[in-house]
N, CA, C and O atoms as CSV, one atom per row, in Angstrom:
chain,resi,resn,atom,element,x,y,z
A,1,MET,N,N,12.315,-33.966,-33.272
A,1,MET,CA,C,11.140,-33.143,-33.143
A,1,MET,C,C,10.394,-33.454,-31.840
A,1,MET,O,O,9.971,-32.538,-31.134
A,2,ALA,N,N,10.235,-34.729,-31.524
A,2,ALA,CA,C,9.562,-35.137,-30.291
A,2,ALA,C,C,10.363,-34.676,-29.076
A,2,ALA,O,O,9.801,-34.307,-28.045
A,3,GLU,N,N,11.702,-34.706,-29.223
A,3,GLU,CA,C,12.570,-34.249,-28.141
A,3,GLU,C,C,12.335,-32.768,-27.845
A,3,GLU,O,O,12.263,-32.360,-26.686
A,4,GLN,N,N,12.216,-31.972,-28.904
A,4,GLN,CA,C,11.969,-30.533,-28.751
A,4,GLN,C,C,10.624,-30.293,-28.086
A,4,GLN,O,O,10.495,-29.436,-27.212
A,5,SER,N,N,9.641,-31.046,-28.499
A,5,SER,CA,C,8.298,-30.922,-27.948
A,5,SER,C,C,8.294,-31.237,-26.453
A,5,SER,O,O,7.673,-30.533,-25.656
A,6,GLU,N,N,8.990,-32.296,-26.097
A,6,GLU,CA,C,9.075,-32.691,-24.695
A,6,GLU,C,C,9.825,-31.625,-23.891
A,6,GLU,O,O,9.428,-31.291,-22.774
A,7,TRP,N,N,10.899,-31.100,-24.458
A,7,TRP,CA,C,11.672,-30.052,-23.786
A,7,TRP,C,C,10.798,-28.824,-23.553
A,7,TRP,O,O,10.814,-28.249,-22.465
A,8,ARG,N,N,10.028,-28.417,-24.578
A,8,ARG,CA,C,9.126,-27.259,-24.443
A,8,ARG,C,C,8.078,-27.498,-23.365
A,8,ARG,O,O,7.785,-26.608,-22.567
A,9,ALA,N,N,7.522,-28.687,-23.345
A,9,ALA,CA,C,6.503,-29.019,-22.340
A,9,ALA,C,C,7.111,-28.940,-20.938
A,9,ALA,O,O,6.475,-28.419,-20.022
A,10,GLN,N,N,8.337,-29.452,-20.759
A,10,GLN,CA,C,9.003,-29.381,-19.458
A,10,GLN,C,C,9.284,-27.936,-19.073
A,10,GLN,O,O,9.094,-27.537,-17.925
A,11,ARG,N,N,9.737,-27.166,-20.043
A,11,ARG,CA,C,10.023,-25.743,-19.792
A,11,ARG,C,C,8.739,-25.014,-19.415
A,11,ARG,O,O,8.723,-24.261,-18.440
A,12,ASP,N,N,7.672,-25.221,-20.161
A,12,ASP,CA,C,6.392,-24.565,-19.866
A,12,ASP,C,C,5.886,-24.948,-18.477
A,12,ASP,O,O,5.350,-24.114,-17.748
A,13,HIS,N,N,6.063,-26.213,-18.123
A,13,HIS,CA,C,5.645,-26.678,-16.801
A,13,HIS,C,C,6.476,-25.982,-15.711
A,13,HIS,O,O,5.935,-25.539,-14.699
A,14,ALA,N,N,7.777,-25.895,-15.929
A,14,ALA,CA,C,8.658,-25.242,-14.953
A,14,ALA,C,C,8.307,-23.767,-14.800
A,14,ALA,O,O,8.298,-23.244,-13.686
A,15,VAL,N,N,8.018,-23.095,-15.911
A,15,VAL,CA,C,7.640,-21.677,-15.860
A,15,VAL,C,C,6.335,-21.511,-15.097
A,15,VAL,O,O,6.203,-20.606,-14.273
A,16,ALA,N,N,5.373,-22.382,-15.371
A,16,ALA,CA,C,4.077,-22.316,-14.688
A,16,ALA,C,C,4.246,-22.558,-13.187
A,16,ALA,O,O,3.616,-21.877,-12.377
A,17,GLN,N,N,5.084,-23.515,-12.813
A,17,GLN,CA,C,5.325,-23.801,-11.396
A,17,GLN,C,C,6.011,-22.628,-10.701
A,17,GLN,O,O,5.698,-22.291,-9.559
A,18,HIS,N,N,6.941,-22.024,-11.408
A,18,HIS,CA,C,7.638,-20.863,-10.861
A,18,HIS,C,C,6.650,-19.710,-10.644
A,18,HIS,O,O,6.685,-19.053,-9.604
A,19,ALA,N,N,5.781,-19.465,-11.607
A,19,ALA,CA,C,4.782,-18.398,-11.493
A,19,ALA,C,C,3.818,-18.682,-10.342
A,19,ALA,O,O,3.445,-17.769,-9.605
A,20,LEU,N,N,3.424,-19.915,-10.189
A,20,LEU,CA,C,2.527,-20.295,-9.105
A,20,LEU,C,C,3.188,-20.088,-7.744
A,20,LEU,O,O,2.559,-19.585,-6.813
A,21,ALA,N,N,4.437,-20.469,-7.634
A,21,ALA,CA,C,5.168,-20.270,-6.380
A,21,ALA,C,C,5.309,-18.782,-6.068
A,21,ALA,O,O,5.183,-18.373,-4.913
A,22,ASP,N,N,5.570,-17.975,-7.090
A,22,ASP,CA,C,5.686,-16.529,-6.906
A,22,ASP,C,C,4.347,-15.937,-6.461
A,22,ASP,O,O,4.305,-15.074,-5.584
A,23,GLN,N,N,3.280,-16.395,-7.056
A,23,GLN,CA,C,1.941,-15.930,-6.692
A,23,GLN,C,C,1.628,-16.286,-5.233
A,23,GLN,O,O,1.079,-15.465,-4.498
A,24,ARG,N,N,1.969,-17.483,-4.822
A,24,ARG,CA,C,1.754,-17.901,-3.427
A,24,ARG,C,C,2.581,-17.053,-2.464
A,24,ARG,O,O,2.096,-16.656,-1.404
A,25,ARG,N,N,3.823,-16.779,-2.836
A,25,ARG,CA,C,4.694,-15.956,-1.988
A,25,ARG,C,C,4.117,-14.555,-1.827
A,25,ARG,O,O,4.075,-14.018,-0.720
A,26,ARG,N,N,3.668,-13.958,-2.949
A,26,ARG,CA,C,3.083,-12.617,-2.880
A,26,ARG,C,C,1.809,-12.599,-2.045
A,26,ARG,O,O,1.579,-11.659,-1.284
A,27,ALA,N,N,0.987,-13.626,-2.183
A,27,ALA,CA,C,-0.247,-13.711,-1.395
A,27,ALA,C,C,0.063,-13.828,0.092
A,27,ALA,O,O,-0.611,-13.214,0.919
A,28,ALA,N,N,1.075,-14.610,0.433
A,28,ALA,CA,C,1.470,-14.758,1.838
A,28,ALA,C,C,2.006,-13.439,2.387
A,28,ALA,O,O,1.695,-13.069,3.519
A,29,GLU,N,N,2.807,-12.727,1.597
A,29,GLU,CA,C,3.336,-11.427,2.026
A,29,GLU,C,C,2.202,-10.423,2.209
A,29,GLU,O,O,2.199,-9.656,3.172
A,30,THR,N,N,1.250,-10.427,1.296
A,30,THR,CA,C,0.113,-9.510,1.399
A,30,THR,C,C,-0.691,-9.795,2.660
A,30,THR,O,O,-1.082,-8.869,3.370
A,31,ALA,N,N,-0.938,-11.061,2.939
A,31,ALA,CA,C,-1.688,-11.427,4.143
A,31,ALA,C,C,-0.949,-10.971,5.403
A,31,ALA,O,O,-1.565,-10.477,6.347
A,32,GLN,N,N,0.348,-11.137,5.411
A,32,GLN,CA,C,1.165,-10.706,6.543
A,32,GLN,C,C,1.104,-9.187,6.698
A,32,GLN,O,O,0.956,-8.678,7.809
A,33,ALA,N,N,1.217,-8.472,5.590
A,33,ALA,CA,C,1.170,-7.006,5.618
A,33,ALA,C,C,-0.216,-6.512,6.035
A,33,ALA,O,O,-0.329,-5.524,6.761
A,34,MET,N,N,-1.263,-7.190,5.583
A,34,MET,CA,C,-2.624,-6.783,5.963
A,34,MET,C,C,-2.830,-6.935,7.467
A,34,MET,O,O,-3.526,-6.131,8.088
A,35,GLU,N,N,-2.230,-7.957,8.044
A,35,GLU,CA,C,-2.314,-8.141,9.495
A,35,GLU,C,C,-1.615,-6.986,10.215
A,35,GLU,O,O,-2.114,-6.506,11.233
A,36,LEU,N,N,-0.473,-6.535,9.704
A,36,LEU,CA,C,0.230,-5.391,10.297
A,36,LEU,C,C,-0.632,-4.136,10.223
A,36,LEU,O,O,-0.692,-3.366,11.181
A,37,VAL,N,N,-1.295,-3.930,9.101
A,37,VAL,CA,C,-2.148,-2.751,8.898
A,37,VAL,C,C,-3.343,-2.793,9.851
A,37,VAL,O,O,-3.679,-1.785,10.472
A,38,THR,N,N,-3.977,-3.945,9.965
A,38,THR,CA,C,-5.118,-4.101,10.868
A,38,THR,C,C,-4.701,-3.850,12.311
A,38,THR,O,O,-5.397,-3.172,13.066
A,39,ARG,N,N,-3.570,-4.402,12.674
A,39,ARG,CA,C,-3.046,-4.208,14.031
A,39,ARG,C,C,-2.742,-2.727,14.287
A,39,ARG,O,O,-3.008,-2.208,15.371
A,40,PHE,N,N,-2.175,-2.051,13.266
A,40,PHE,CA,C,-1.886,-0.626,13.406
A,40,PHE,C,C,-3.166,0.155,13.688
A,40,PHE,O,O,-3.198,0.984,14.598
A,41,ALA,N,N,-4.225,-0.102,12.911
A,41,ALA,CA,C,-5.486,0.635,13.079
A,41,ALA,C,C,-6.051,0.418,14.483
A,41,ALA,O,O,-6.520,1.362,15.119
A,42,ARG,N,N,-6.007,-0.805,14.954
A,42,ARG,CA,C,-6.502,-1.091,16.313
A,42,ARG,C,C,-5.669,-0.358,17.366
A,42,ARG,O,O,-6.212,0.244,18.292
A,43,GLU,N,N,-4.344,-0.418,17.212
A,43,GLU,CA,C,-3.451,0.214,18.185
A,43,GLU,C,C,-3.570,1.740,18.150
A,43,GLU,O,O,-3.577,2.387,19.197
A,44,ALA,N,N,-3.664,2.311,16.949
A,44,ALA,CA,C,-3.807,3.768,16.823
A,44,ALA,C,C,-5.096,4.232,17.501
A,44,ALA,O,O,-5.103,5.242,18.205
A,45,ALA,N,N,-6.175,3.498,17.289
A,45,ALA,CA,C,-7.452,3.845,17.921
A,45,ALA,C,C,-7.356,3.681,19.436
A,45,ALA,O,O,-7.852,4.524,20.183
A,46,ALA,N,N,-6.725,2.604,19.892
A,46,ALA,CA,C,-6.583,2.367,21.330
A,46,ALA,C,C,-5.751,3.454,21.999
A,46,ALA,O,O,-6.016,3.824,23.143
A,47,ARG,N,N,-4.751,3.966,21.297
A,47,ARG,CA,C,-3.909,5.039,21.844
A,47,ARG,C,C,-4.576,6.401,21.734
A,47,ARG,O,O,-4.078,7.382,22.287
A,48,GLY,N,N,-5.686,6.472,21.032
A,48,GLY,CA,C,-6.405,7.732,20.869
A,48,GLY,C,C,-5.770,8.674,19.851
A,48,GLY,O,O,-5.986,9.885,19.917
A,49,LEU,N,N,-4.992,8.140,18.912
A,49,LEU,CA,C,-4.401,8.999,17.880
A,49,LEU,C,C,-5.520,9.646,17.069
A,49,LEU,O,O,-6.470,8.982,16.653
A,50,ARG,N,N,-5.391,10.934,16.856
A,50,ARG,CA,C,-6.384,11.673,16.076
A,50,ARG,C,C,-6.400,11.197,14.632
A,50,ARG,O,O,-5.351,10.998,14.018
A,51,THR,N,N,-7.580,11.019,14.109
A,51,THR,CA,C,-7.707,10.730,12.683
A,51,THR,C,C,-7.881,12.055,11.959
A,51,THR,O,O,-8.166,13.083,12.573
A,52,THR,N,N,-7.707,12.015,10.664
A,52,THR,CA,C,-7.863,13.216,9.863
A,52,THR,C,C,-8.547,12.862,8.552
A,52,THR,O,O,-8.525,11.712,8.112
A,53,ALA,N,N,-9.153,13.866,7.939
A,53,ALA,CA,C,-9.711,13.670,6.599
A,53,ALA,C,C,-8.526,13.532,5.646
A,53,ALA,O,O,-7.649,14.395,5.610
A,54,LEU,N,N,-8.504,12.461,4.887
A,54,LEU,CA,C,-7.367,12.175,4.011
A,54,LEU,C,C,-7.560,12.819,2.648
A,54,LEU,O,O,-8.671,12.858,2.119
A,55,THR,N,N,-6.475,13.321,2.088
A,55,THR,CA,C,-6.509,13.892,0.744
A,55,THR,C,C,-5.624,13.062,-0.173
A,55,THR,O,O,-4.672,12.417,0.266
A,56,ALA,N,N,-5.961,13.095,-1.451
A,56,ALA,CA,C,-5.184,12.359,-2.451
A,56,ALA,C,C,-4.380,13.361,-3.271
A,56,ALA,O,O,-4.783,14.513,-3.435
A,57,PHE,N,N,-3.238,12.907,-3.783
A,57,PHE,CA,C,-2.418,13.772,-4.621
A,57,PHE,C,C,-2.592,13.376,-6.080
A,57,PHE,O,O,-2.854,12.215,-6.396
A,58,ALA,N,N,-2.442,14.354,-6.958
A,58,ALA,CA,C,-2.496,14.082,-8.396
A,58,ALA,C,C,-1.137,13.577,-8.839
A,58,ALA,O,O,-0.106,14.142,-8.475
A,59,TYR,N,N,-1.140,12.508,-9.629
A,59,TYR,CA,C,0.117,11.929,-10.118
A,59,TYR,C,C,0.997,12.962,-10.809
A,59,TYR,O,O,2.222,12.934,-10.688
A,60,ASP,N,N,0.356,13.872,-11.535
A,60,ASP,CA,C,1.123,14.844,-12.323
A,60,ASP,C,C,1.502,16.095,-11.529
A,60,ASP,O,O,2.010,17.064,-12.094
A,61,GLY,N,N,1.254,16.069,-10.219
A,61,GLY,CA,C,1.617,17.208,-9.388
A,61,GLY,C,C,0.583,18.317,-9.417
A,61,GLY,O,O,0.856,19.434,-8.978
A,62,GLY,N,N,-0.589,18.021,-9.927
A,62,GLY,CA,C,-1.633,19.031,-10.066
A,62,GLY,C,C,-2.417,19.333,-8.811
A,62,GLY,O,O,-3.550,19.806,-8.902
A,63,GLY,N,N,-1.875,19.085,-7.680
A,63,GLY,CA,C,-2.545,19.450,-6.437
A,63,GLY,C,C,-3.060,18.258,-5.669
A,63,GLY,O,O,-2.736,17.107,-5.963
A,64,ARG,N,N,-3.877,18.569,-4.671
A,64,ARG,CA,C,-4.460,17.538,-3.801
A,64,ARG,C,C,-5.972,17.616,-3.913
A,64,ARG,O,O,-6.547,18.673,-4.172
A,65,TYR,N,N,-6.603,16.454,-3.708
A,65,TYR,CA,C,-8.056,16.347,-3.810
A,65,TYR,C,C,-8.634,15.785,-2.519
A,65,TYR,O,O,-8.013,14.957,-1.853
A,66,ARG,N,N,-9.833,16.249,-2.179
A,66,ARG,CA,C,-10.541,15.671,-1.038
A,66,ARG,C,C,-10.902,14.221,-1.360
A,66,ARG,O,O,-11.034,13.841,-2.523
A,67,THR,N,N,-11.055,13.430,-0.316
A,67,THR,CA,C,-11.567,12.062,-0.454
A,67,THR,C,C,-12.639,11.888,0.621
A,67,THR,O,O,-12.827,12.762,1.467
A,68,ASN,N,N,-13.330,10.768,0.581
A,68,ASN,CA,C,-14.297,10.474,1.643
A,68,ASN,C,C,-13.659,9.598,2.719
A,68,ASN,O,O,-14.366,8.965,3.504
A,69,LEU,N,N,-12.339,9.559,2.759
A,69,LEU,CA,C,-11.600,8.694,3.679
A,69,LEU,C,C,-11.169,9.450,4.932
A,69,LEU,O,O,-10.877,10.646,4.892
A,70,ARG,N,N,-11.138,8.732,6.024
A,70,ARG,CA,C,-10.670,9.277,7.287
A,70,ARG,C,C,-9.720,8.261,7.915
A,70,ARG,O,O,-10.012,7.065,7.944
A,71,GLY,N,N,-8.599,8.734,8.408
A,71,GLY,CA,C,-7.642,7.816,9.009
A,71,GLY,C,C,-6.356,8.509,9.377
A,71,GLY,O,O,-6.345,9.676,9.769
A,72,TRP,N,N,-5.260,7.762,9.244
A,72,TRP,CA,C,-3.938,8.253,9.640
A,72,TRP,C,C,-2.993,8.183,8.448
A,72,TRP,O,O,-2.903,7.154,7.779
A,73,TYR,N,N,-2.294,9.275,8.186
A,73,TYR,CA,C,-1.198,9.218,7.219
A,73,TYR,C,C,-0.078,8.435,7.888
A,73,TYR,O,O,0.192,8.624,9.074
A,74,VAL,N,N,0.568,7.564,7.137
A,74,VAL,CA,C,1.655,6.776,7.724
A,74,VAL,C,C,2.997,7.075,7.068
A,74,VAL,O,O,4.029,6.557,7.494
A,75,HIS,N,N,2.984,7.902,6.044
A,75,HIS,CA,C,4.229,8.337,5.405
A,75,HIS,C,C,4.252,9.856,5.491
A,75,HIS,O,O,3.232,10.509,5.268
A,76,ARG,N,N,5.383,10.406,5.804
A,76,ARG,CA,C,5.475,11.856,6.018
A,76,ARG,C,C,5.038,12.694,4.818
A,76,ARG,O,O,4.580,13.824,4.990
A,77,ASN,N,N,5.173,12.158,3.611
A,77,ASN,CA,C,4.772,12.937,2.435
A,77,ASN,C,C,3.282,12.799,2.121
A,77,ASN,O,O,2.817,13.279,1.087
A,78,ARG,N,N,2.544,12.152,3.001
A,78,ARG,CA,C,1.085,12.009,2.908
A,78,ARG,C,C,0.624,11.241,1.669
A,78,ARG,O,O,-0.453,11.504,1.135
A,79,THR,N,N,1.434,10.305,1.224
A,79,THR,CA,C,1.059,9.491,0.068
A,79,THR,C,C,0.491,8.136,0.475
A,79,THR,O,O,-0.137,7.458,-0.337
A,80,LEU,N,N,0.707,7.738,1.724
A,80,LEU,CA,C,0.220,6.455,2.221
A,80,LEU,C,C,-0.590,6.691,3.482
A,80,LEU,O,O,-0.242,7.523,4.320
A,81,ALA,N,N,-1.690,5.935,3.603
A,81,ALA,CA,C,-2.535,6.105,4.778
A,81,ALA,C,C,-3.230,4.800,5.118
A,81,ALA,O,O,-3.322,3.879,4.306
A,82,ILE,N,N,-3.718,4.758,6.354
A,82,ILE,CA,C,-4.534,3.649,6.813
A,82,ILE,C,C,-5.805,4.254,7.387
A,82,ILE,O,O,-5.762,5.200,8.173
A,83,THR,N,N,-6.929,3.693,6.982
A,83,THR,CA,C,-8.208,4.217,7.442
A,83,THR,C,C,-8.609,3.558,8.767
A,83,THR,O,O,-8.021,2.564,9.194
A,84,GLU,N,N,-9.619,4.141,9.392
A,84,GLU,CA,C,-10.085,3.659,10.691
A,84,GLU,C,C,-10.515,2.200,10.643
A,84,GLU,O,O,-10.438,1.492,11.647
A,85,ASP,N,N,-10.967,1.749,9.476
A,85,ASP,CA,C,-11.406,0.354,9.341
A,85,ASP,C,C,-10.251,-0.590,8.980
A,85,ASP,O,O,-10.481,-1.757,8.663
A,86,GLY,N,N,-9.021,-0.091,9.026
A,86,GLY,CA,C,-7.853,-0.941,8.829
A,86,GLY,C,C,-7.547,-1.278,7.383
A,86,GLY,O,O,-7.085,-2.379,7.086
A,87,ARG,N,N,-7.803,-0.337,6.480
A,87,ARG,CA,C,-7.459,-0.550,5.069
A,87,ARG,C,C,-6.309,0.370,4.694
A,87,ARG,O,O,-6.175,1.478,5.214
A,88,TYR,N,N,-5.485,-0.118,3.780
A,88,TYR,CA,C,-4.263,0.570,3.344
A,88,TYR,C,C,-4.545,1.297,2.034
A,88,TYR,O,O,-5.180,0.742,1.137
A,89,TYR,N,N,-4.076,2.534,1.922
A,89,TYR,CA,C,-4.313,3.331,0.724
A,89,TYR,C,C,-3.032,3.983,0.227
A,89,TYR,O,O,-2.245,4.522,1.005
A,90,VAL,N,N,-2.847,3.922,-1.067
A,90,VAL,CA,C,-1.848,4.731,-1.760
A,90,VAL,C,C,-2.673,5.872,-2.340
A,90,VAL,O,O,-3.526,5.652,-3.198
A,91,LEU,N,N,-2.423,7.078,-1.877
A,91,LEU,CA,C,-3.323,8.197,-2.136
A,91,LEU,C,C,-3.045,8.956,-3.432
A,91,LEU,O,O,-3.255,10.167,-3.487
A,92,GLY,N,N,-2.587,8.280,-4.457
A,92,GLY,CA,C,-2.348,8.907,-5.753
A,92,GLY,C,C,-3.496,8.650,-6.707
A,92,GLY,O,O,-4.033,7.544,-6.774
A,93,VAL,N,N,-3.868,9.694,-7.450
A,93,VAL,CA,C,-4.952,9.591,-8.430
A,93,VAL,C,C,-4.597,10.405,-9.674
A,93,VAL,O,O,-3.758,11.304,-9.610
A,94,PRO,N,N,-5.234,10.092,-10.809
A,94,PRO,CA,C,-5.034,10.932,-11.991
A,94,PRO,C,C,-5.700,12.291,-11.788
A,94,PRO,O,O,-6.692,12.393,-11.067
A,95,SER,N,N,-5.172,13.314,-12.407
A,95,SER,CA,C,-5.794,14.637,-12.352
A,95,SER,C,C,-7.138,14.594,-13.061
A,95,SER,O,O,-7.287,13.950,-14.100
A,96,SER,N,N,-8.115,15.289,-12.485
A,96,SER,CA,C,-9.404,15.379,-13.164
A,96,SER,C,C,-10.200,16.549,-12.603
A,96,SER,O,O,-10.086,16.903,-11.429
A,97,LEU,N,N,-10.991,17.124,-13.459
A,97,LEU,CA,C,-11.867,18.220,-13.044
A,97,LEU,C,C,-12.918,17.696,-12.067
A,97,LEU,O,O,-13.257,18.362,-11.089
A,98,ARG,N,N,-13.421,16.507,-12.343
A,98,ARG,CA,C,-14.435,15.908,-11.468
A,98,ARG,C,C,-13.886,15.757,-10.053
A,98,ARG,O,O,-14.563,16.102,-9.085
A,99,ALA,N,N,-12.651,15.240,-9.928
A,99,ALA,CA,C,-12.044,15.069,-8.615
A,99,ALA,C,C,-11.851,16.415,-7.934
A,99,ALA,O,O,-11.994,16.521,-6.716
A,100,ARG,N,N,-11.532,17.428,-8.697
A,100,ARG,CA,C,-11.359,18.772,-8.138
A,100,ARG,C,C,-12.683,19.280,-7.557
A,100,ARG,O,O,-12.701,19.943,-6.520
A,101,LEU,N,N,-13.790,18.963,-8.238
A,101,LEU,CA,C,-15.102,19.464,-7.814
A,101,LEU,C,C,-15.753,18.627,-6.710
A,101,LEU,O,O,-16.252,19.183,-5.732
A,102,VAL,N,N,-15.754,17.317,-6.854
A,102,VAL,CA,C,-16.491,16.471,-5.910
A,102,VAL,C,C,-15.611,15.572,-5.061
A,102,VAL,O,O,-16.120,14.858,-4.197
A,103,GLY,N,N,-14.331,15.589,-5.279
A,103,GLY,CA,C,-13.424,14.746,-4.517
A,103,GLY,C,C,-13.002,13.525,-5.310
A,103,GLY,O,O,-13.642,13.156,-6.295
A,104,ALA,N,N,-11.945,12.920,-4.883
A,104,ALA,CA,C,-11.374,11.760,-5.582
A,104,ALA,C,C,-11.816,10.463,-4.924
A,104,ALA,O,O,-11.970,10.379,-3.706
A,105,ASP,N,N,-12.013,9.468,-5.755
A,105,ASP,CA,C,-12.273,8.114,-5.271
A,105,ASP,C,C,-10.947,7.362,-5.291
A,105,ASP,O,O,-10.311,7.235,-6.338
A,106,VAL,N,N,-10.542,6.875,-4.147
A,106,VAL,CA,C,-9.281,6.142,-4.042
A,106,VAL,C,C,-9.601,4.730,-3.561
A,106,VAL,O,O,-10.156,4.562,-2.475
A,107,PRO,N,N,-9.259,3.716,-4.352
A,107,PRO,CA,C,-9.521,2.346,-3.905
A,107,PRO,C,C,-8.453,1.887,-2.915
A,107,PRO,O,O,-7.315,2.351,-2.970
A,108,PRO,N,N,-8.817,0.976,-2.011
A,108,PRO,CA,C,-7.790,0.430,-1.116
A,108,PRO,C,C,-6.787,-0.380,-1.924
A,108,PRO,O,O,-7.092,-0.862,-3.015
A,109,ALA,N,N,-5.600,-0.520,-1.378
A,109,ALA,CA,C,-4.523,-1.255,-2.055
A,109,ALA,C,C,-4.049,-2.387,-1.162
A,109,ALA,O,O,-4.260,-2.369,0.051
A,110,ASP,N,N,-3.412,-3.364,-1.771
A,110,ASP,CA,C,-2.757,-4.415,-0.995
A,110,ASP,C,C,-1.463,-3.836,-0.437
A,110,ASP,O,O,-0.638,-3.329,-1.198
A,111,PRO,N,N,-1.273,-3.902,0.872
A,111,PRO,CA,C,-0.044,-3.350,1.435
A,111,PRO,C,C,1.157,-4.242,1.146
A,111,PRO,O,O,1.034,-5.467,1.128
A,112,PRO,N,N,2.320,-3.628,0.920
A,112,PRO,CA,C,3.552,-4.409,0.743
A,112,PRO,C,C,4.253,-4.598,2.082
A,112,PRO,O,O,4.081,-3.785,2.991
A,113,LEU,N,N,5.022,-5.638,2.208
A,113,LEU,CA,C,5.816,-5.811,3.432
A,113,LEU,C,C,6.983,-4.826,3.466
A,113,LEU,O,O,7.432,-4.419,4.537
A,114,ILE,N,N,7.471,-4.446,2.280
A,114,ILE,CA,C,8.539,-3.452,2.177
A,114,ILE,C,C,7.982,-2.271,1.390
A,114,ILE,O,O,7.698,-2.390,0.198
A,115,VAL,N,N,7.829,-1.143,2.055
A,115,VAL,CA,C,7.310,0.057,1.405
A,115,VAL,C,C,8.439,0.692,0.610
A,115,VAL,O,O,9.532,0.895,1.139
A,116,GLY,N,N,8.190,1.004,-0.637
A,116,GLY,CA,C,9.192,1.644,-1.486
A,116,GLY,C,C,10.183,0.672,-2.088
A,116,GLY,O,O,11.242,1.090,-2.557
A,117,ARG,N,N,9.871,-0.612,-2.089
A,117,ARG,CA,C,10.789,-1.607,-2.680
A,117,ARG,C,C,11.081,-1.215,-4.119
A,117,ARG,O,O,10.163,-0.941,-4.891
A,118,GLY,N,N,12.344,-1.188,-4.475
A,118,GLY,CA,C,12.742,-0.804,-5.823
A,118,GLY,C,C,12.974,0.689,-5.967
A,118,GLY,O,O,13.387,1.150,-7.031
A,119,ALA,N,N,12.716,1.448,-4.917
A,119,ALA,CA,C,12.949,2.897,-4.963
A,119,ALA,C,C,14.443,3.166,-4.784
A,119,ALA,O,O,15.242,2.247,-4.612
A,120,ARG,N,N,14.792,4.443,-4.830
A,120,ARG,CA,C,16.196,4.802,-4.622
A,120,ARG,C,C,16.673,4.293,-3.278
A,120,ARG,O,O,15.885,4.094,-2.353
A,121,ASP,N,N,17.965,4.088,-3.186
A,121,ASP,CA,C,18.560,3.584,-1.962
A,121,ASP,C,C,18.158,4.470,-0.786
A,121,ASP,O,O,18.225,5.697,-0.867
A,122,GLY,N,N,17.752,3.850,0.279
A,122,GLY,CA,C,17.379,4.596,1.475
A,122,GLY,C,C,15.917,4.988,1.511
A,122,GLY,O,O,15.460,5.539,2.512
A,123,GLU,N,N,15.168,4.724,0.453
A,123,GLU,CA,C,13.758,5.106,0.438
A,123,GLU,C,C,12.829,3.936,0.713
A,123,GLU,O,O,11.617,4.123,0.826
A,124,SER,N,N,13.376,2.734,0.822
A,124,SER,CA,C,12.526,1.592,1.146
A,124,SER,C,C,12.631,1.315,2.642
A,124,SER,O,O,13.650,1.591,3.277
A,125,MET,N,N,11.544,0.760,3.187
A,125,MET,CA,C,11.502,0.521,4.617
A,125,MET,C,C,10.493,-0.597,4.886
A,125,MET,O,O,9.455,-0.661,4.227
A,126,PRO,N,N,10.779,-1.460,5.828
A,126,PRO,CA,C,9.786,-2.470,6.190
A,126,PRO,C,C,8.500,-1.798,6.685
A,126,PRO,O,O,8.555,-0.817,7.426
A,127,LEU,N,N,7.373,-2.317,6.282
A,127,LEU,CA,C,6.088,-1.760,6.695
A,127,LEU,C,C,5.971,-1.724,8.209
A,127,LEU,O,O,5.473,-0.747,8.768
A,128,ALA,N,N,6.423,-2.778,8.879
A,128,ALA,CA,C,6.343,-2.821,10.343
A,128,ALA,C,C,7.086,-1.645,10.976
A,128,ALA,O,O,6.608,-1.062,11.948
A,129,THR,N,N,8.243,-1.298,10.434
A,129,THR,CA,C,9.029,-0.173,10.955
A,129,THR,C,C,8.298,1.144,10.709
A,129,THR,O,O,8.214,1.987,11.602
A,130,LEU,N,N,7.776,1.318,9.513
A,130,LEU,CA,C,7.040,2.542,9.173
A,130,LEU,C,C,5.848,2.736,10.111
A,130,LEU,O,O,5.630,3.833,10.625
A,131,LEU,N,N,5.086,1.675,10.330
A,131,LEU,CA,C,3.905,1.772,11.185
A,131,LEU,C,C,4.281,2.010,12.639
A,131,LEU,O,O,3.600,2.763,13.334
A,132,GLN,N,N,5.351,1.386,13.109
A,132,GLN,CA,C,5.778,1.603,14.491
A,132,GLN,C,C,6.243,3.042,14.686
A,132,GLN,O,O,5.956,3.654,15.715
A,133,ARG,N,N,6.953,3.578,13.711
A,133,ARG,CA,C,7.389,4.989,13.801
A,133,ARG,C,C,6.188,5.912,13.869
A,133,ARG,O,O,6.186,6.893,14.612
A,134,ARG,N,N,5.164,5.588,13.087
A,134,ARG,CA,C,3.958,6.421,13.091
A,134,ARG,C,C,3.265,6.340,14.446
A,134,ARG,O,O,2.840,7.364,14.981
A,135,LEU,N,N,3.147,5.154,15.003
A,135,LEU,CA,C,2.537,5.006,16.327
A,135,LEU,C,C,3.345,5.746,17.386
A,135,LEU,O,O,2.782,6.429,18.241
A,136,ASP,N,N,4.667,5.607,17.326
A,136,ASP,CA,C,5.528,6.253,18.313
A,136,ASP,C,C,5.463,7.779,18.243
A,136,ASP,O,O,5.669,8.459,19.248
A,137,ALA,N,N,5.178,8.310,17.062
A,137,ALA,CA,C,5.099,9.763,16.902
A,137,ALA,C,C,3.817,10.330,17.509
A,137,ALA,O,O,3.740,11.528,17.783
A,138,GLY,N,N,2.823,9.487,17.718
A,138,GLY,CA,C,1.565,9.964,18.294
A,138,GLY,C,C,0.904,10.985,17.387
A,138,GLY,O,O,0.895,10.829,16.166
A,139,ASP,N,N,0.358,12.017,17.979
A,139,ASP,CA,C,-0.301,13.058,17.181
A,139,ASP,C,C,0.687,14.082,16.648
A,139,ASP,O,O,0.300,14.992,15.914
A,140,ASP,N,N,1.964,13.944,17.009
A,140,ASP,CA,C,3.008,14.848,16.503
A,140,ASP,C,C,3.512,14.324,15.169
A,140,ASP,O,O,4.632,13.822,15.070
A,141,TRP,N,N,2.690,14.442,14.162
A,141,TRP,CA,C,2.993,13.896,12.826
A,141,TRP,C,C,2.633,14.970,11.803
A,141,TRP,O,O,1.615,15.649,11.937
A,142,PRO,N,N,3.465,15.117,10.793
A,142,PRO,CA,C,3.155,16.165,9.807
A,142,PRO,C,C,1.793,16.019,9.169
A,142,PRO,O,O,1.415,16.833,8.327
C-alpha cells in the first residue's frame, strides 16, 4: 500500500513538472510571437501601409460585424489582424443582434508562433512568414 502511495506521489509530481514545463514553453512562444507582432506594427507604420477599419466574422457564417479596431489584416481571409498599437486579433465572434446593431467587441489574443497549427495540411504557416508576406504585399492586399 505504501509502495502504491509513493508511486502515485511520484507520478503526480512528474505530471505537475511536465505541465509546468509545457506552460513555460507556451509562455516563451507567446512572448516571441508578441515581439513579431509588435515589430510588424512598427514596420507597417514606418512603410506607410494603409490601415483599415477591421470587421469581425460570425462563427456561424452569419456575416461580418463592425468593430472599433483599426489596423492591418494579415490573413487573406480577413480572420486575423494586427492593430496600430501592435495587438493581435482573431476576428471571430458569436452571432448576435447587438453586434449587428452596434458592432462587435473583439478581445486581443495571444499570437501563436505557427498560425493554423493543427489545421489541414498546407494551412499552417510560421507567423514570421505570414507577417513578412503581408509587409511585402504593401497596400496590394485583399
